[in-house]
N, C-alpha and C positions, 0 to 999 in steps of 0.2 A: 566662167572666165577667170574668177579669182579662187584660189585654193584656200581661202580663209573663212572663218565662221561669219554668218550673217548677223546683222544687228536689227533683226525684225522687231517692230514695235510691240509685238505680242509677248516677247521675251524680255527679261531684265537684261539690258545690255551690259557687257563687261567692258572695262577700260582696255583699249588695245595695248598689246605688249610691244608692238613695233609700229613704225610708221606705215610699213606695207600692210600690216594687218588692219590698222585703222582705216586706211584708204580703201582697202578691199571691203571691209564691213560697211563703210559709208556708201560705197558704190552699190552694194546689195540692199541697202536700206529702202524700205517702201515709203518713199516721200523724198523731200529735198535732201540729198546726201550731206549737205552742209549742216543740216539740223539733226543728224544722227547723234544720239547721246554717246555713242562709242568714240566719237572724236572730239567731244566737248572739251576735254582737257587739253587737246592740241590747240584749240582756239583761245585758250586762256593763257595768261602770262605775257611776257614781253614780245613773243614771236607770233602771237595769234594772228595779227594782220598779215604777216608774211606767209603763214600757213594757208590762210584763206585765199590769198592771191594765187599762190602756187596751185592749190587744189582746184580752184575755179578754172584756172588755165587748163589743167589736166582734164577736167570734166568737159570743157568746151573745145578741146583739141580736135582738130580735123586732120592732123598730120597722119601720114600712113602708119608710122609707128606712134601710136597714141601717146601724147605727152612729150614727144621729142622736141616740140616747139616751146616747151616750158622749162627747159633746163636752167636758164638764168634765174627764173623764179624759184626753182627748187634749190639751186645753189645758194641764193640769198637766204632762204629759209634754213638750210643746213648750217650756214655760217652763223645765223642768229641763234640756232639751237646750241652750237658749240660755244658761243659766247655767254650762254645762259644755262650751264649744265645743271644748276640747282632745280630748274623747271623741266628740263628735257633730257636728262641723262639716259633714260631708257631708250630714247630714239637715236642716241649717239653711238651706242654700242653695236647696234645692228642685231640680226638674228644670232642667238647663242653667243654674243660677245665677239663675233668675227669682225675685225676691222678690215682685213684683206681677204680676198677669196683665195684661200690656200689650195694648192694642188695636192690631192690625196696621194699618199705613197702607194704606188702600184707595184713596187719592186719586191 
C-alpha cells in the first residue's frame, strides 16, 4: 500500500524525512501505529496533539478515499507546523523541497 520503508520493531527505526514517509512507516509498524518510534518526533513539540488527532482520524477513516474525511484535521496540523518551523521544518518543504507540483517540461 505504501511505497516507503517499514518501521518494524526488529530494526532500528529511522526518523522519517517527510510526513508521508512517517505516516507510511507507522502504518506498516507491527503494533499500534501511533507508538511507532519513526513518528515519535512528530508527536513531540507544539503540534504533537494536532498530529495525533489528524493521524488517528486517518487511521480510523472509513471514507472511500481513505483520509478524505480528515482534511480539516490535517489542515490544522499543517498550519501548526508552519507556525512552528523550528520544530517541523522538514515537514513543510515536502519531498525534495517541492512546494508546488511542477509540471515537467516535455517540449
